[in-house]
C-alpha positions, -999 to 999 in steps of 0.1 A, spaced: -98 281 -448 -101 282 -410 -73 294 -388 -70 263 -367 -79 227 -375 -107 212 -356 -102 178 -340 -127 162 -364 -106 174 -394 -73 162 -379 -89 128 -373 -88 123 -411 -51 117 -407 -38 82 -399 -26 72 -365 11 65 -366 31 49 -338 63 68 -331 75 42 -306 71 67 -277 49 58 -248 14 42 -253 3 34 -288 -20 61 -302 -47 35 -309 -48 26 -271 -77 50 -267 -86 80 -246 -75 63 -214 -38 68 -224 -43 101 -241 -30 121 -212 3 102 -212 9 111 -248 -2 147 -242 25 149 -215 53 139 -239 68 167 -259 79 160 -294 98 186 -315 92 186 -353 118 201 -376 96 221 -400 113 232 -432 81 248 -447 76 220 -472 47 195 -475 67 166 -460 76 181 -427 42 198 -425 24 164 -427 49 150 -403 39 177 -378 2 169 -384 8 132 -377 25 141 -344 -4 164 -335 -29 137 -346 -13 112 -323 -19 135 -293 17 144 -283 27 179 -271 39 190 -305 64 219 -309 76 231 -343 111 245 -350 123 260 -382 160 268 -388 169 300 -406 202 289 -423 212 317 -446 205 353 -457 169 363 -455 170 388 -484 185 365 -509 162 336 -499 130 357 -502 139 365 -538 144 328 -547 118 301 -553 124 265 -546 148 271 -517 145 258 -482 152 270 -446 148 307 -453 124 334 -466 90 320 -478 96 286 -463 99 301 -428 66 319 -435 50 286 -447 62 267 -417 48 293 -393 14 293 -411 12 254 -409 21 255 -372 -7 280 -366 -31 259 -385 -22 229 -364 -25 250 -332 10 243 -320 39 264 -308 65 273 -334 100 288 -331 125 301 -357 161 296 -347 189 315 -363 215 289 -372 231 310 -399 266 311 -384 266 274 -376 254 266 -411 282 286 -427 309 271 -405 297 235 -407 283 233 -442 291 262 -465 328 266 -456 334 229 -460 316 229 -493 339 256 -507 371 240 -494 360 206 -508 355 220 -543 388 239 -542 405 206 -532 391 190 -564 364 171 -545 326 169 -552 311 177 -518 275 169 -507 265 197 -483 230 182 -476 246 153 -458 268 176 -437 238 197 -429 219 167 -416 249 155 -397 258 187 -380 232 215 -380 201 193 -379 210 161 -362 236 175 -338 227 211 -330 189 209 -334 187 176 -316 205 192 -286 180 220 -287 151 196 -287 165 178 -256 169 212 -239 132 219 -245 124 187 -227 114 167 -258 114 129 -259 119 128 -296 128 149 -327 106 142 -357 116 151 -393 99 147 -427 127 126 -442 118 95 -462 135 69 -441 123 41 -419 135 29 -385 126 -1 -364 137 -13 -330 160 -44 -331 178 -64 -305 207 -39 -302 187 -7 -307 171 13 -335 179 3 -370 177 24 -402 159 11 -433 149 24 -466 112 37 -468 83 22 -486 85 49 -514 119 40 -528 117 67 -553 120 92 -524 145 72 -503 168 96 -484 190 70 -467 219 82 -488 217 116 -472 213 102 -437 241 75 -435 261 95 -409 233 95 -384 247 79 -352 231 52 -331 226 77 -303 208 100 -327 186 72 -340 174 65 -305 160 101 -304 148 106 -340 115 95 -355 104 95 -391 66 92 -394 66 93 -433 83 59 -436 52 41 -450 37 69 -470 42 79 -506 46 114 -519 11 113 -534 -4 101 -501 14 129 -483 0 156 -507 -34 141 -504 -34 142 -466 -21 178 -467 -50 188 -490 -75 168 -470 -69 188 -439 -64 221 -457 -27 228 -454 -17 256 -478 15 237 -487 -3 207 -502 8 216 -538 40 233 -529 69 222 -553 98 203 -538 131 221 -533 154 213 -562 187 231 -557 211 230 -528 196 258 -506 226 282 -509 234 275 -545 209 293 -568 203 276 -602 231 251 -596 258 278 -600 284 263 -577 312 283 -591 294 316 -585 288 307 -548 325 297 -544 337 329 -560 315 350 -537 328 332 -506 364 329 -518 372 357 -543 408 345 -546 399 310 -557 401 312 -595 437 301 -601 444 290 -636 461 257 -645 465 231 -672 441 206 -688 460 174 -694 453 140 -709 459 109 -688 491 105 -708 504 139 -697 497 158 -729 487 195 -723 455 203 -742 448 237 -728 443 260 -698 415 264 -673 405 292 -650 401 273 -618 395 237 -608 362 248 -592 347 247 -626 352 210 -630 340 177 -614 349 141 -621 327 127 -649 321 161 -665 319 161 -703 305 195 -713 323 228 -710 358 215 -708 372 241 -731 393 216 -752 385 193 -780 404 164 -797 377 150 -820 368 122 -795 346 128 -765 366 137 -734 356 134 -697 372 147 -665 387 116 -650 407 133 -621 415 166 -606 448 174 -590 441 206 -570 476 209 -556 490 210 -591 459 229 -605 456 202 -631 424 188 -647 430 154 -661 408 143 -691 404 110 -709 379 87 -727 348 75 -710 363 40 -702 389 58 -680 362 67 -656 355 32 -644 363 25 -608 358 -8 -589 377 -2 -556 367 27 -534 385 40 -503 364 55 -476 371 77 -446 349 87 -416 329 55 -418 297 55 -397 286 19 -388 250 11 -380 251 -27 -381 247 -50 -352 283 -64 -353 315 -52 -369 328 -81 -391 361 -75 -409 347 -83 -444 312 -89 -457 290 -89 -487 269 -57 -490 251 -36 -515 268 -2 -521 254 31 -534 278 58 -546 253 84 -556 219 94 -544 202 87 -577 217 52 -581 205 19 -568 226 -2 -544 248 -27 -562 266 -58 -551 299 -52 -534 324 -65 -508 330 -43 -477 362 -45 -456 363 -23 -425 397 -13 -410 406 -2 -374 413 34 -384 377 44 -390 379 37 -428 369 10 -452 374 -4 -487 345 -12 -510 351 -35 -540 322 -33 -565 311 -64 -584 308 -41 -615 329 -10 -619 310 24 -619 318 57 -636 322 91 -621 334 81 -586 348 113 -570 365 121 -537 341 141 -515 311 120 -524 295 94 -501 293 57 -504 264 41 -484 261 4 -478 231 -18 -472 226 -54 -461 230 -78 -489 196 -94 -483 174 -65 -470 169 -27 -472 186 -21 -438 212 7 -439 245 -6 -424 263 27 -426 285 46 -450 316 67 -454 332 96 -474 350 87 -506 387 96 -503 399 78 -534 392 51 -560 410 29 -584 400 7 -614 407 -26 -597 
């Protein structure tokens, strides 16, 4: 494999318009304009961001790669399937060299701990089910890295997320991508309008299979690299282990109660439980039991039958609105987990930055700390979302 891609090899990639300057298909007469426009690519070391970088390079922009080192090097090097550390940094650097583009590694470890890891721990200890990947996009990547890109004189920041944007009458809009199986709009709902104006997502119309094929076609070593599976700082899904390491004093015992108040047993810390959990409760009554609520202040885990999990009305805080107008109430499609499909709902926004969502059909396992993302009723446009602060059956 050659050290640097030749122009003829790179031309095997499609020309994708980033909505910056002259269209790449406008020919050599406009090539100098694109070459004078710097575009920063957030490179995680995976195949998606690597192909995104190749597409920017193919379009003729002044491409610069940046990789964020977010947590301990030593631990990350020993782990497989992680991101933003260890082997991934090495892979990102190798891809950038192959594409003949500058590449920088920025140490954001302290920012990541403060903005993402610490909040993750506090959320679990409060009985919530936090989603650190959303906070990472919201803070470290789309706030801090975007600022760095501007400081480098870039006209745009490109990422390998599966999301689509298009320019409408009032600015850039966010939409679901072509490959709905890879849709990452749930994790990007808190992206602001100002950030959308600067962000570009060149993978919007590509499938995962096409991306791997393109990576193999131009000889990128990450073409067959497995996707990251776990939260980057939570090895093997062991949330409790990470929380105990960061907060050794967190395992305070308490009671496991039924929804009627009957004490069934004791637990060794609410951090071991999440709403909707069935296995590993440590109690048995003969009938299946599920965690239906967690009262962290009282150190109580509340259990009950599956039907007690159903929630139809959801209360949201920190709502980010990406729609054109801000109507008081409207029909939308709501999504309360990343693996679910948007479902019919009624959205009511309030003047305090919050909202209420009423689902047409109740859903199970709704937990504070999760996100609720809402979409237009008749399209795949992302209208915004918020953080779940509470829910009730009706």
